[in-house]
N, C-alpha and C positions, 0 to 999 in steps of 0.2 A: 786477152792482153793484160799484162801486169801494169799496175799504176803505183807510183810513189806519191803519197800524200804528205805534204810537209807543213808542219806547224811551228810554233814558237818555242815554248819550253814546257816540261811536263808537270808544272804546278806542284812539285814535291813528290811526284809519283815516280815509279821505276820505269815506266814505259810511255812512249808518246800516245797521246789521246787515250789515257787510261779511262776505262768505263766508269770509274768513280767520279769523274769530272763531268760537268754538263756537256762540254764540247766532245769529250770522248764517248759518252753515252749516246749522244745524238748522232755523231759521225759513224760510229760502229754499227748502230742500228740501221742507218741509211745504207752503209756498205753491205751489210747482211741482206737487207731487203732487195737491193739491186743485183746482188751476186757478183759484185766487183771484186776482182783479184787484186787486193790492195796491200801495200806495205806502208808502214807509218814511220815518219822520221821527224825529230825535233831539231831545230837549228841551234838551240842553246840549252844549257843545263839549269840555269837559274834566271830569275826575273831580272837581276842586275845585268846579266849578259844580254838579255833581250833588250833592255833599255839602251845599252851601248850600241847594239845592232851589228857588232862585228861578228862575222862568221869565220870560224877557224878553218884552216886549210884541209883538215881531215874530213870535215863535214862537206866542204865544197867538192872534195875528191869523190866522196860517196855519191853525191848528186850527179857529178859529171860521169861517173862510172855507169850509173843507171841510164843517163841520157845516151851514152855511147852504145848501150845495148838495147836501144829503141824502147826503153821503158818510158811511158808518159809520166812526166813529173808535174805535180800541181801544187802551187803555193796556196795555202788556206789562210786567207786574211791579207789585207792590204799591206800591213807592216812587213810581213814575211816576204810578200811579193816584191815590195820596193827594195828591201835589203838585198835580195837575190839579184834584182835587176841592176843594182849598183855594182855588183860583182861581175856583171856581164853574163849571168846565167839566164838563158831564154827558156822560160817555162810558162805554163798556163796558170790562170788565176781562177779561184772560186772563193766565194764568201766564207768566212770563218764559221764553223758549226755552232759556236756560242753566240752568234749574232742574235739580237733580240727581235730584229725586224723579220716579220713573216715573209716578206718579199725576198730577203737574203736567204732564208732557209729554203724557200722554194727554188731559188736559183742554184743553190748547192745541190739539192736533190736532183734537179733536172740535169745539172752538169755531170753528176755521177752517173746518171742513167745514160747520157751521151757517151761517156767513157766506156761503158759496158758494150755499147753497140759498135764502138770503134770508130 
């Protein structure tokens, strides 16, 4: 099963969850370890856009397209989840991969493993 993992913004990099970032390195390692068939998406292009929290219609259309094709869509982090919920998008939540709390990192790993099992 394919999974769409949704983050905030790429922190100055060209792609979502770039391996040069802590969150990208950690998340991509977990995805590789679990064998999850994942696609990555960011909601915003800059930190300022993320602070405003408004999601453009093209990004919402991409998410809704994935949902309509039975792709599991997962918001990584509470801010991303809350902003999508305000738009009426019903998706799953997992902790953000850059979380400092070991408990959150474990919940993320376990959540990714559950997605692999379907």
